[in-house]
N, C-alpha and C positions, 0 to 999 in steps of 0.2 A: 526425518520425521519420525516422532515417537508415537507409538500407537500400542496401547496395552489392552489385552482381551480379559484379563482378570486380576484383580487385586488381592493381596494377602495369600490367604490359603484356599482359595476357591477351587472350583472343579474344571475351570477353563484352561485354556492353552497356556502354558508357562506363567503361572501367576507372578506378578511383581509386587514386592513389600510396598505397601503404601507410605511408610516412613521414608524409603528412598525416593518415591515419587514426590513427597513434600520438599524434600532436600533439592531435587532436580527443579521443580517449579520455583522454589525461593530463589535458586541461582539464576535461573533464566529471566525472572521477573524483577530482580534487585535493581536499585537505581543505575548501577554500572553497566548492566546487561540489557536493559529493557529497550534500548534503541538498537541492539543487534539482533536479538531474537524475537520472533513473533510467535506468541503463545494464544492458540485460539482451539476451539473445537474442531473435530474432523469435518463436521458438516459445513462450518463456516469457511474452513480452508478449501473444500470441494467447491463451494458456490464461488469463492474468489477466483479460483482457477477457471471455472466454467465462464465466469463473467470476462476474465482477462483473454480467454481464447475466443470469445465471441464479439470483442470489441474491436472497432475500426476507429482510427484516429486519421483525420485528414487536415493537413496544414492549409488554411483558407487564406492567410494573409501574412506577408513577411515585410517589414520596414525596418529602418535603421534602429528605431525605438520601440518596437513591438513585434508580436507575432500573435496569431490566432489560429485555433484549430478546433474542429467539429469532432465531438465524440458520439458515436453511435454504438449502442450496446443494449441489445434486446434482453439480456439477462442481468442487467445491473439492478440489484436490490436496495430498498429504501434505507437500510442500516449499513451500507457498504461504502467506504470510500475507494476511490480507484487511484493508484500511484502510476504516474507517468514520467519517464526520464527522457530528457532530450539534451543534447549538447548546448553548451552555453554559447550564444552568438558571440563572435569576434568583437572585441572591445567592450562587452558588457562585464561588470562586476557584481551587480546585484539587480533584482527584479522583484516583481510582486504581481499578483492577479489585479487586473482593472477593477474588479468588483470584490470586496471582501468576503461575501457570502458564497463565493465559487469554490474557494479552498485556500490552500497556502503553498508556498514553495520556498526551497532552500537552495543553496548553491554547494554542492559537494564534489571536489576533484574536477572542476571544470564541467560539471554537468548540472542541469536544473532538475531537481526532484520535486514534482508537483503532485500534490495530494487534492483530487477534486472531489468535492462533495456529492452525494447522491442526486441524480436528476440534472446535473449540470451538462448542457449539450453544446454550448458554444463558449470557449474560453479564450480570453486575450490576456497575454502577458506583456507587462511594460517594463522597459529598463528604467532603473532609478538611477 
């Protein structure tokens, strides 16, 4: 986590040159790195952590071709997606959300990475 109190030659603690910050941000957000690093304001990161820490996920149905889960999150804000990771069921090679407006999912290293849209409380993932 990078956090700066002051830029350039201000009077705050340990001023950081804005030109170096520009270089750092350009590196973190370039096409090659934008999927690796998450660049956001301190406030947004704190809200995401609060949401993650107060969210419960309960698997409600598991079949050979689908699984469903319920999301309960009292702190989930309207502008925030929630990322959920689950092991890929045996025999599955690809999957999708049952409804397109719930979010998206991808398979990475034997895991399903699901990005759920705000307000989604019941999700079904189907085998493709």
